[in-house]
C-alpha positions in Angstrom: -22.4 -1.6 -45.5 -25.8 -3.3 -46.2 -25.8 -1.6 -49.7 -22.4 -3.2 -50.4 -23.6 -6.7 -49.6 -26.7 -6.1 -51.8 -24.6 -4.9 -54.7 -22.2 -7.8 -54.5 -25.0 -10.3 -54.0 -26.8 -9.0 -57.1 -23.5 -9.2 -59.1 -22.9 -12.7 -58.0 -26.1 -13.9 -59.8 -24.4 -13.2 -63.1 -21.6 -14.9 -65.1 -18.9 -14.4 -62.5 -21.0 -15.7 -59.6 -18.3 -18.0 -58.2 -15.7 -15.2 -58.2 -18.1 -12.7 -56.7 -19.1 -15.2 -54.0 -15.5 -15.6 -53.0 -15.0 -11.8 -52.9 -18.1 -11.5 -50.7 -16.8 -14.1 -48.3 -13.4 -12.3 -48.0 -15.0 -8.9 -47.4 -17.4 -10.4 -44.8 -14.5 -12.0 -42.9 -12.5 -8.7 -43.1 -15.4 -6.6 -41.8 -16.0 -9.1 -38.9 -12.4 -8.9 -38.0 -12.4 -5.1 -38.0 -15.5 -5.0 -35.9 -14.0 -7.4 -33.4 -10.8 -5.3 -33.2 -12.9 -2.2 -32.7 -14.7 -3.9 -29.8 -11.4 -4.8 -28.1 -10.1 -1.3 -28.6 -13.3 0.2 -27.1 -13.0 -2.1 -24.1 -9.4 -1.0 -23.5 -10.4 2.6 -23.8 -13.2 2.4 -21.3 -11.0 0.6 -18.8 -7.9 2.8 -19.0 -8.5 6.1 -20.7 -10.6 7.6 -17.8 -7.8 7.0 -15.3 -4.6 9.0 -15.2 -2.3 6.5 -13.3 0.4 7.7 -10.9 3.4 7.2 -13.3 1.7 9.3 -16.0 1.0 12.1 -13.5 4.0 11.9 -11.3 6.8 14.1 -12.6 7.3 16.9 -10.1 3.7 17.3 -9.1 3.1 13.8 -7.6 -0.2 12.1 -7.6 -3.1 14.3 -8.7 -6.3 13.8 -6.8 -7.3 11.7 -3.8 -8.1 8.1 -3.1 -11.1 6.5 -1.4 -11.6 2.7 -0.8 -14.5 0.6 0.3 -13.8 -2.9 1.4 -15.7 -5.7 3.0 -13.8 -8.6 4.6 -16.4 -9.2 7.3 -18.4 -11.7 5.5 -18.2 -14.1 2.5 -14.7 -14.0 1.0 -12.0 -13.3 3.6 -9.5 -12.0 1.1 -9.6 -8.4 2.3 -8.0 -9.5 5.6 -4.8 -9.8 3.6 -5.6 -7.5 0.6 -6.2 -4.4 2.8 -2.7 -4.5 4.4 -1.1 -5.2 1.1 -2.9 -2.4 -0.7 -2.0 0.1 2.1 1.6 -1.0 2.0 1.7 -0.3 -1.7 0.3 3.2 -1.2 2.7 3.8 1.6 5.7 2.7 -0.5 4.6 5.4 -3.0 4.4 7.9 -0.1 0.7 8.5 -0.8 -0.7 8.2 2.8 -2.0 11.7 2.8 -3.9 11.0 -0.5 -6.2 8.5 1.2 -9.2 10.5 2.4 -11.7 7.7 3.0 -11.4 4.0 3.8 -14.5 2.1 4.9 -14.1 -1.6 5.8 -16.6 -4.2 7.0 -18.8 -3.0 4.2 -21.0 -6.1 4.1 -23.5 -4.1 6.2 -26.1 -6.9 6.4 -24.2 -9.2 8.8 -20.8 -10.6 9.8 -19.3 -13.9 8.9 -18.3 -16.6 11.3 -14.9 -17.1 12.9 -14.2 -13.6 14.2 -14.2 -12.3 10.6 -15.1 -8.8 11.5 -12.5 -8.7 14.2 -9.8 -9.9 11.9 -10.7 -7.4 9.2 -10.7 -4.6 11.7 -7.3 -5.6 12.9 -6.0 -5.6 9.3 -7.5 -2.2 8.5 -6.5 -0.3 11.6 -3.2 -2.1 12.1 -2.1 -1.2 8.6 -3.2 2.4 9.1 -1.0 2.6 12.2 2.0 0.8 10.8 2.1 2.5 7.5 1.4 6.1 8.6 -2.2 6.7 7.5 -4.7 9.0 9.1 -6.8 6.6 11.1 -9.7 9.1 11.3 -10.3 8.3 7.6 -11.0 4.6 8.5 -14.6 3.7 9.3 -16.2 0.3 10.0 -19.2 0.5 7.7 -21.3 -2.1 9.4 -21.0 -0.2 12.7 -21.2 3.3 11.4 -23.0 3.0 8.0 -24.2 6.6 7.8 -20.8 7.9 8.8 -19.2 5.9 6.0 -21.7 7.1 3.4 -21.3 10.7 4.5 -17.5 10.4 4.4 -17.7 9.3 0.7 -20.1 12.1 0.0 -17.8 14.7 1.6 -14.8 13.4 -0.4 -16.8 13.7 -3.6 -18.0 17.2 -2.7 -14.4 18.3 -2.3 -13.6 17.1 -5.8 -12.8 19.2 -8.9 -11.1 18.8 -12.3 -7.8 19.5 -10.6 -8.5 17.4 -7.6 -10.4 14.3 -8.7 -11.4 11.4 -6.5 -10.7 7.7 -7.3 -13.1 5.4 -5.4 -11.9 1.8 -5.4 -14.6 -0.7 -4.5 -13.4 -4.0 -2.9 -16.8 -5.2 -1.7 -20.5 -4.8 -2.3 -21.5 -1.6 -4.0 -24.2 -0.5 -1.5 -22.2 1.8 0.7 -20.3 3.3 -2.1 -23.4 3.9 -4.2 -25.3 5.6 -1.4 -22.4 7.8 -0.6 -22.2 8.9 -4.2 -26.0 9.5 -4.3 -25.6 11.7 -1.2 -23.0 13.9 -2.9 -23.6 17.0 -5.1 -24.6 15.9 -8.5 -22.3 18.4 -10.2 -19.3 17.0 -8.4 -19.8 13.4 -9.4 -18.2 14.0 -12.8 -14.9 14.3 -11.0 -15.1 10.8 -9.6 -13.8 7.6 -11.1 -15.1 4.3 -9.5 -12.8 1.3 -10.1 -13.9 -2.4 -9.7 -12.3 -5.7 -10.7 -14.9 -8.1 -9.4 -18.2 -9.1 -11.1 -19.3 -10.6 -7.7 -18.9 -7.2 -6.0 -20.6 -5.6 -8.9 -23.7 -7.7 -8.7 -24.1 -8.6 -5.1 -27.3 -7.3 -3.5 -29.4 -7.8 -0.4 -32.9 -6.5 0.1 -32.7 -4.5 -3.1 -29.4 -2.8 -2.3 -27.5 -1.0 -5.0 -25.2 -2.7 -7.5 -22.7 -1.5 -10.1 -25.4 -0.8 -12.5 -26.8 1.8 -10.1 -23.4 3.3 -9.6 -23.1 3.8 -13.3 -26.3 5.8 -13.3 -25.0 8.4 -10.8 -22.9 10.3 -13.2 -19.5 9.0 -12.1 -17.0 7.4 -14.4 -16.9 3.6 -14.0 -13.8 1.6 -14.8 -13.9 -2.2 -14.9 -10.5 -3.9 -14.9 -10.0 -7.6 -15.3 -10.3 -9.8 -12.3 -7.1 -9.7 -10.2 -7.3 -13.2 -8.8 -5.3 -14.6 -11.6 -2.2 -12.7 -10.6 -2.7 -12.2 -6.8 -4.3 -15.4 -5.6 -1.3 -17.7 -5.3 0.2 -20.5 -3.2 1.8 -19.3 0.0 5.2 -20.6 -1.3 5.1 -17.9 -3.9 4.8 -15.3 -1.2 7.8 -16.6 0.8 9.8 -13.4 0.0 7.2 -11.5 1.9 7.2 -13.8 4.9 11.0 -13.4 5.2 11.3 -9.7 4.3 13.7 -7.6 6.2 11.0 -5.0 6.9 8.7 -5.9 9.8 5.7 -4.1 8.3 5.8 -6.4 5.3 6.3 -9.5 7.3 3.1 -8.4 9.2 1.3 -8.2 5.9 2.2 -11.8 5.3 0.8 -12.7 8.8 -2.5 -11.0 7.9 -2.7 -13.0 4.7 -2.4 -16.1 6.8 -4.9 -14.8 9.2 -7.5 -14.9 6.4 -7.4 -18.7 6.7 -7.5 -19.0 3.0 -5.7 -22.0 1.5 -3.7 -19.7 -0.8 -2.4 -16.1 -0.3 -5.1 -13.8 -1.7 -4.6 -10.1 -2.0 -6.5 -9.7 -5.2 -8.3 -6.4 -4.3 -4.9 -4.7 -4.0 -4.6 -5.1 -7.7 -6.9 -2.1 -8.2 -4.4 0.1 -6.3 -1.6 -1.2 -8.4 -3.6 -0.5 -11.5 -4.4 3.1 -10.4 -0.8 3.8 -9.7 1.0 1.8 -12.4 -1.6 1.5 -15.2 -1.0 -2.3 -15.1 -3.7 -4.9 -14.8 -1.2 -7.8 -14.6 0.4 -7.4 -11.2 1.7 -10.6 -9.5 3.9 -11.5 -6.5 7.1 -11.1 -8.5 6.3 -7.6 -9.5 5.5 -6.7 -5.9 8.7 -8.3 -4.8 10.7 -6.1 -7.1 8.6 -3.1 -6.2 9.3 -3.4 -2.5 12.9 -4.1 -3.1 13.5 -0.7 -4.6 14.4 1.4 -1.6 13.2 1.1 1.9 9.4 0.8 2.1 7.8 3.9 3.4 6.4 2.2 6.5 6.7 2.4 10.2 10.3 1.2 10.7 9.5 -0.6 14.0 8.8 -4.3 13.8 6.1 -4.4 16.4 4.4 -1.0 16.6 1.6 -0.4 19.1 -1.8 0.1 17.5 -2.1 3.7 18.8 -1.3 6.8 16.9 -0.1 8.5 20.0 2.3 5.8 21.2 6.0 6.8 21.1 8.6 4.4 20.0 10.7 3.1 22.9 14.1 3.9 21.5 17.3 2.9 23.3 18.9 6.2 24.1 21.7 6.2 21.4 24.3 8.8 21.0 22.3 11.2 18.8 20.4 13.0 21.5 20.9 16.5 20.3 17.2 16.6 19.3 17.6 17.6 15.7 14.0 17.5 14.4 12.1 17.5 11.2 8.4 17.2 10.4 6.2 16.1 7.4 2.6 15.5 6.4 3.2 11.7 6.6 5.4 9.5 8.6 7.5 8.6 5.6 8.0 12.2 4.7 8.9 13.2 8.2 11.6 10.4 8.3 12.9 11.5 4.9 13.1 15.2 6.0 14.9 14.1 9.3 17.5 12.2 7.4 18.1 15.1 5.0 18.1 17.9 7.7 20.1 16.0 10.3 22.4 14.0 8.1 21.4 10.6 9.7 19.8 7.4 8.7 16.7 6.9 10.8 17.3 4.2 13.4 15.2 3.5 16.5 18.2 1.7 18.1 20.0 5.0 18.1 17.3 6.8 19.9 15.5 8.3 16.9 11.8 8.8 17.4 8.7 9.9 15.5 5.2 10.9 16.8 2.0 12.4 15.4 2.2 16.2 15.8 -1.5 16.6 16.7 -2.2 18.4 13.5 -2.5 15.5 11.1 1.3 15.3 10.4 4.3 13.8 12.0 7.5 15.0 13.8 10.7 13.1 14.0 13.8 13.6 16.2 17.3 12.2 16.7 16.4 12.1 20.4 13.3 11.5 22.5 10.4 13.8 21.7 
């Protein structure tokens, strides 16, 4: 390209200097435009090509791989108090509870914020796990059990392969995630994709703790999507459909958003989950409203479940007490299998009941278990 400029410049010194200068200007503008377009295309490639989103994988096979999440919520921004329940509700609506193999919360390991922030975040994480049918043993308070959280990430990475990749979504400081990656087998890291949307999370560090730049040096794929606050940090009036939803689990999500004490409803970190599953960086409340309106959400159908995996629903002793039963690897799957096998619509008021089976799955019955 430099040779082309030199040749045109030399030619412009002659009789047709004015015309040549014009040609040079047009070529320069054209090249600059092309280079800018190439830069944009490269950015799109780096932020999307490495991830195979759910809709591109789904077909008959379902989601390929597993999901790990690291969230803070216990200091600085309180958004995760609402974002964690929303993100888990999205995953549950896809029926992907059994794909979440790690979820550390309270990942600001240097200290807690004021106003019961750690307590509120813990309630959001464990409450959502119970309500939406996730395996609570995958949930770890990183500030309380830092080594356990790091080892859990490492174990998830070590179980990865080309046919069973791991997607690690970081919704807080990078320290816990990075140390977990570093503790994993180096050969396995190539099967890991780390996703972030926040420059604050990328750069936050205390006492020399690891940042996103350190994560990128570990051998994992790193995908930076655009900041999700633009679409998911909105006035509470915009979330009124959630507040008044027919599903008690989703109404509870709205309550957790309010518990964050933020002046606007902020579930921005849930945008990374939406991106992974929908290949869409532009989620907003209207899209979520439509998403949850399509079929009954795959959540615990009770409005006020107890926060205990072993608690049975109370039921009311309806007429279907012939104890037709069905099981599944997740609560949503067990309910679906019950409805198909027993020819009923699951209804607690008719005495239907679901409980953990003690083996990581669920069993449902048309009568008391």
